[in-house]
N, C-alpha and C positions, 0 to 999 in steps of 0.2 A: 573822380578825384587823385591828383597826383598824392606819392608818398609824402613827403618831405620837403619844405622850404626852411633854407637856414638866413634869418633874417638879420639886415644891418650886420653884414661882416664886412671889416675891412679884406678887398678882393685883390692879393698879391698872385695874378692870374697865370705867374710860371712865363711868359714872355719875357719878362724884364721892364717893362712897363711901369708907369708908376701905378701904387694900389687907388682902387677905389673901394666904394660903400654899395654895396648890393645886397638884396635877397637874392636868391640861389635855389631854384627849384630842382629836385631830384626824381626820377620816376624811371622804375625797371633798370638799374646800375646806370644812368645815362644823365646827364646834364643839360635839362630840356628849356629852361628859362633862365635867363640872368635880368634882373629888373633895377637897374642903376640908378642911385641915390631915390630909392623907391619912399623913403619916409618922406623926404622932401617934395617929391613929385608932385603929390595931391592926388595922383591916379589911384584905380584900387589894386591893392595890392595882391600878391599869389598869393591864394589858400590852397593849402595841401592837410591829409590826416592828421598829418605832425608837425608843429612849427619848434623850429630850435632858435632861442634866442642868441645871438651870436654877436650882441653889443661887446669893443673892447675884445675881440679875437679877430686873428686874420686868418682868412680862408685860401689856401694853397692846393694846389695840385699833390696827390702823395707823393713822398719821396722814393727816388728810386734807386738802391743801393746799387753802383757799379760793380762793386767789388764782395761778393757775399761767399761765406764755406758753410752755407746752410745745407747743405746737398743730403744727408741726413737727418738734421734736426728739423727739418721742416715734416718730416715722416714720423717722426720720435714723438716729439711733442706738439699738440693740436696747441696748445697755448699760444708759443713761441713768440713771448712780450716782450723777448731782446730785442724786435726789431719792431714788432707793431707798435710799443707803443712809443716809439723814435717817432712814427710817421711813415714810417716805409712800408709802403704798399708794393710795391715790385723787388726782387732780390733775383741778382745776376747769377747763379751756379755757375759749377764746373771750370773754375777757375786754377790757373797756376799748372796749367797742363795734365792735371791730376784729377779724376775722378771716376763714376761708379757705371759709365759708360759711353762709347760701345767696350763691351768684355766677352771670352767665354767664362770657363768656371776656373780656369788656370789661375787667367787673369785677373778678376775679382778677386781672387784671393790673394794674391800678390799686394794689389793696389789697396785693398783693405788692410795687409799689413804696413805696406809704407806710410800710410795717411792715417794710422791709428790717433798719433797726435793732433791732426785737426780735426777728428770726427766721431774719435772711439772706433773700436774693432767693428761696432754693429751688430753685437749680438741679438740685440733687441729689435734688429729688420729683418723683416722677410722678404730678399735680396729674389723678387721674382721675376726681376727684369734682366735684362743683355743687352737689346739695343737701345739707341737713343730715344727712338719713338716709345718703346715699351717705360723706360725711367719717365718720359713727359706723361704718358695716361696713368703713371703710379703717382705722381702729383695730384692730377686730376682726379681719383678716386679720391685719395688722401685716405680721412678717418671714416671708415664705414661709409664712402661713396660720398660722403661729404665735401671735399676738398680739404685744403691745408690753410696756414692761416694768413698769408699774403700771397700775390702772385707771385712766379718764377718766371725766368727764361735761363735759358744753357746754353753754355759754350762747349761745342768738340773740343776734352784734353786731348791735344797731343802727345804727350809724354804716353797715355792711355792708350793711343793708338800705335804709338809705336811699342809699348809693352806686349800688345796684340799679336801683332805681325812680326816685329823683330826679335824683341824679347829686352832682357835689362840689361846687354851685352854692348861694350864700347866697340860700336864700328860701325862702317856706312852701311846703308840700307842697299840690297840689290837690286837692279831693275824692277824686277816680279814684286818683291818686297813694298816697294815705291808704289808700282801700280795698285797694287791691295791697300796700301793705306789712303791714296786718291779715292780708294771706290769706298775705304771707310768712311772717310772726311763727306764724300758726295752723300751718302746714303744718311748721316746724320742731319746734314744740313738740308735735305730732302724730308727728312720727318721732323721739321722744325727748328735745329737749333739755332740760333741765329750769330754764330760768328766759331772760330776758334781758339784756344788759348795755349800757351804754352810757359812752359815753368824752366828756363833754361840755366839755373843751377841746382836743376831737382832732377835725377836720376829718373828713367831713364829720356828723357826729353834733351837733357843738356848735349847727349851724344848727337842728336841730328845737327848736322854741318847745315849752314845757309841755304846750298843750292836743294836739300829736301825740305827744308820749310818753305823756301820758294814756291816749290811744287805744289806745296797741300796748299799754300795760301792763294795761290791760282784757283784752286777749285772753290776756295770760300769765296772769292772773291764774284766768280761765276752764279754763285745763289745769292748775290746780294749782301753777303754778311761780312763781318768784320775779322782784324786778328788783335788779340789780346794780349801780349807776350809779357810775363814776368821775363824779362831780359838778362843779359850772362851777368851783370855787373852792377851794382848798386854802392859800388866801392870803388878799390885802385880799378882806375879804364872804366868808370861808369859813361862819360862822356863818348866814348869811343863804342861804349855797347846800345847807350841812345843811336847813335849814328849808324849803327850796324843794322837795326830794326827798320828805322826810315828809310835805309836805302835799301831793306830786303821787300819791303811794302811798294816801296816807288816800282822796284823790277817787277813785282806779282800784280800789280794794278790793284793792291786791296787796301779798302781803308784800315786803317791804324790808330789802336785805342790802346797807348801805354798804361799798366798796371801799376798802382802805386809809385807814383812817379815823384820818388823819392829822389836827392843827393845826400848820403849817409856817410857816415864815420870820419875819422878827422881828416882825408886826404880832401874831402867836397865841402869841408865849411866856406859859406861865403859863396858855392860855386852856382846857386840856383841860376843867375843872370846869363852865365855860357849854356846851359843847359836849352833856357828857352828861348836864347838869340839862335841856338841851333835850330829851333822847332819852327821859331818865325821865317828863316831862309826856308826850310821846308816848304810852309804852309803858302810863302809869296810865289814858288816857283808851282803850287800846284796842289801840293799834297793833301789828303782827306785825312788829320791826324786830331784826335783827342786823348783824354786823358783823365785819370782819378788821382785822385788822394785823399788821406785820412787826416783829421787834423790834430795829430801827434805825435812827437819825436821819437818816441821807442817803437820798433818794429816788433813783429811777433812770429816764430817758426817754429818749427821742431828742433832741438839741438842735433839729430841725424842730420839735418839738411846743412848742417856746417862742416861736414868730411869732406876731405875731398873726394871727388868724380871716383879714380881709381879705387875707393876702399868701399865704395858702393856699387861696382859692378857686380852686376848677376842679381840682386836684387837683395831683401831684407836678410832672405838665410844666410846671404854670404856675406854681410857686412856682418852680423854677428858670429859667424866664423874668425874673420879677421882680427875683430874684436877682442876675441878668446887666446888670437897669436901671439904672445909677447913682444916677439921680432916685428911682426906686422903690427900691431897696434904701435909702437916704439917709431914707424915709420908713420904713422898716421900724426902724432903728436907734431914730430917734426914739421910736418905740413901746414899742421895747423897755426903752429905758435912761433914759427920760425919764415917759412916761406911763405904763407899766408893761403888757405886751400882757395878753389874755384867756390867750392859751398861755402867759403865764408868771405865771396866776393871779394878775394887777392889779397885780404888785410889779413896778418895775423891777429889771431883772437883775440881779446884782452876780457880774460876771466871776469873781471869786477865789473864788467859790462853784460854778461851773462844772466840772468835771472832765472831759473826755475818755475815756470808759473802752472804747470800741470803734471800730473803722474797717472799712469795706470793702476799701479798697485798701490793700495792704500797701505801696504808697510813701509813706503818711501814718502809718505806725504811731509814728512819734518824737513827735506829737501825745500818744497816749496816756500817762496818767499823770499829764497835767500839766493844770489848769485853766487855761482859757482866756487868764487873762490873762497866768499864766506861760508858755507860749507866743508872747503877743503883744510881751511885753517882749523875749524872747530875737529875735525878729523885727523888733524896735524900728518897731513898727505898733502898731496901736488892737485893742483886743480884739475890737471889731465886725470890721475888716478878718480877722482871722484868722477869727474865726465863720462870715465871709461865705464865703470861700474854703473852708474847710472843706465847708461844707452842698452850695458846688457841685463843687468838685474829686471831692468822694464821691458825689455824687448822693444827697444827703439822708441818707447813712448813717450818720453818725454818733450813736452811744448816750452819754449822759453818767450821771455823778453828780452830783447837786444836791444840796451840804450844805446844808441849810435846814431839819433837823429840832431837837427837842427833847427832850430825857433825859425830865425829868419831864412831858411831855405823853404821851412813849410808856408809860410806864410807870401814868401814872392811867387814860388809855382799856384798857390790858392788864387792869386790874385790873374793869372793869364785868362786870356778868353775861350780856350778850350778846355777850359779845367769842367772839370764834373766832380760828383763826390762820391766814396766809395770806402765803406767800412772795414774791409780785410777781415773782418771779424772771427774769430776761431771762438764757438763758443765752448770747446771742453776745456777740461782741468780747475783745478781748487780755484786758480787764481788770474784766472785770463785776461787779456790784454782789454784795460774799458772802452774802448773801441766801437766793441761787440756790442755794447751796450749803450755808448754814449755820442757817436759821431754825427749824428743829424743834430741831436740839439745842442751840440758844442758848437759845430758851423754859427746855429742861430744865435745863441748865448754869447758866448767867448768874443768869436771873432765879426759878427756884426753889431750886437747892441755893446759888448765892454769894449772891444778893441775897435771899430770900426774899419777892419780889415776890408770886408766888404759893405755895399746897401743890403737893404733886405731885399730889395728887389729883383738884387742881381745873384745873392746867396739863392734866392728859392729858385731863380732860371736856371743856376748851375746842377740842381737838386732832382730836378725835374723834366723840364722841357729839351735843354739838351741833350740828358742821357737818353730819352725819349727815341730824339733824331736820331743818334749814333745805333738807336736799337732799328730804327724803322720803325715806330708802333705810331699810326698813323691818328689814334683816338684816345692818345694818354699825353700824360706831360703836361695840361694846358687846362684852367677853367673856362673851358666855352661850351656854348651847345651844341648838343650832340656828343660831347667825349664823356668816354668811361668815370663814373662817379667815384674814382680814385682820390679822398680827399683827404686834408689834415687841418683842423681846427686849433691851433695854438695861440698863447697870447704871449705878445711879441717882448712884456715888460718881464715877464718870470720864467721863461722857456729858459731851460738848462739841463745841462748832463747831470746825473745822480751819481754814476758809476766813477770812482774813482781806483789808483791803483792798490787801495787799500782793500775796499770794496766794490770790487770792478762790476756784480749783478746789480747794482742800485740802479732801478728805472728811472727814466727823467722825470722832471717837472713842467707842468706849463702846458703840457699837450693834453685837453682835455678831450678829443673827439678825433677818433680815424675814421674812414669807412673805405672798405675795399668793396666796387662792383655796387656802392650805394646801399651796403649794409654795414652798421656800426660792428667794428672791431673794438674799440677803445670807446667807451660812454661812460662819461662823468671819469673819466681818468682811470678806469677799471678796464680788464678784459673782459670780453662779452663773450659766448660761448660760439660766436659766429665762424664760420669757415666758410668764406667767401673766395679765397686763392684759388689761382687755376694755372696751371703751363699755361706761358704764353710762347707763343710758334712764331717763327720767323713771317713777315709777311714779305708772299713772293714778289721779286723783282721784276718792274715791267718796263 
């Protein structure tokens, strides 16, 4: 007898087609039978060892987070309710060009320090891996060989590859170094990565010229992967930065997925239509493009990320050395406040929009929840003096919320036909961005039910089948017979994010059941002890 039948569910199957009522049978991690309108058909209804009454609930495929920063969190916390409780059954890691494979001992230490604000330094993690394949194996083994909370795919981080081969210097790669980077990317793809990411406002990835990136993208394309850039600006020159990535991907013959595709800062207010026109033109010419967004206006990153690239050359220790030098620190301030640093997207920093969301040193906790300007006013000093002190005393650890987005841009971009959902969720810090805990229920509650920006069927497709197609996963993203039983049951009348900017770790409501590989990771609204997640490796090109 089969393991589970989900009775009388309103199935939103992920295709974008209208919902239908059905009994859905799950066995050995797969959907094995779908009986439409079973109650009304008068036929023998399917039986199973467990029967779940889904009256009033929507059954959909599990949500795919196309932009996640859970690279260490999945190995740190077997619960991982931050994502599981949202209905996320697959996260795409290795984002923004910086993660923990491929590395050697030197590069691993440098990367750990560089992105402490994203993931913590990792003192609680046993870094047994150095290659992409070994990292994926580590995800598979998870906790005592049982696996992890949800599934995970991995992008090769271009900045980490550059750090490994070239270092943290602002210079062109030599021909020999470019060959080594090509080989490193090829090895990562062969070991199961689904593509490559870049963080082109983060060092050292931002030091790569387009010709170098194009060569690496050609390798990615040869293995059937895609390129996922955090491009060179989301502020001044944002449209030009998007166009640069579209052209680069065209030259490389590589599918393009635009990370957290926003139009931020005052210079881009109301300009989403210009971005979408650019993308529509490229799509009409045959380009393969998709994008992801989170349904919030503020962004989130590290305080150190705002610094000009010249100040970050050489890696974390060189940044701290420059910050300790009064004359050099004054140059950094001038670039930030007057010129508009490339780390701050070419826009002069507005300290009243920069809120400290987390610090590594508990002794600095009083800064959390205040903008840099508010803390500076309390101390009777300039905002730069406060920011500089935080960077030095917390050794580049502070994370920030950056209140620079525009609601009209958010809505217009999410309506586009190549849109998918990505949380960009940073789980570190006392007061992280609520998108880490709330992105997917917020799409369903606020933007479907309350605002009607998207229909339910179209929204679910953007969170399920569309991401699965980009990842080239042949048996995920739809409720279909033979597909993986990564499933979510939610109440369309009540589903909502619980997380707010004041209480960012509050779990959502209206999502009583989540299954990964046919096993309940959320049951009756509570996290079980099931660890059904595994690494999802690239499907070979045919």
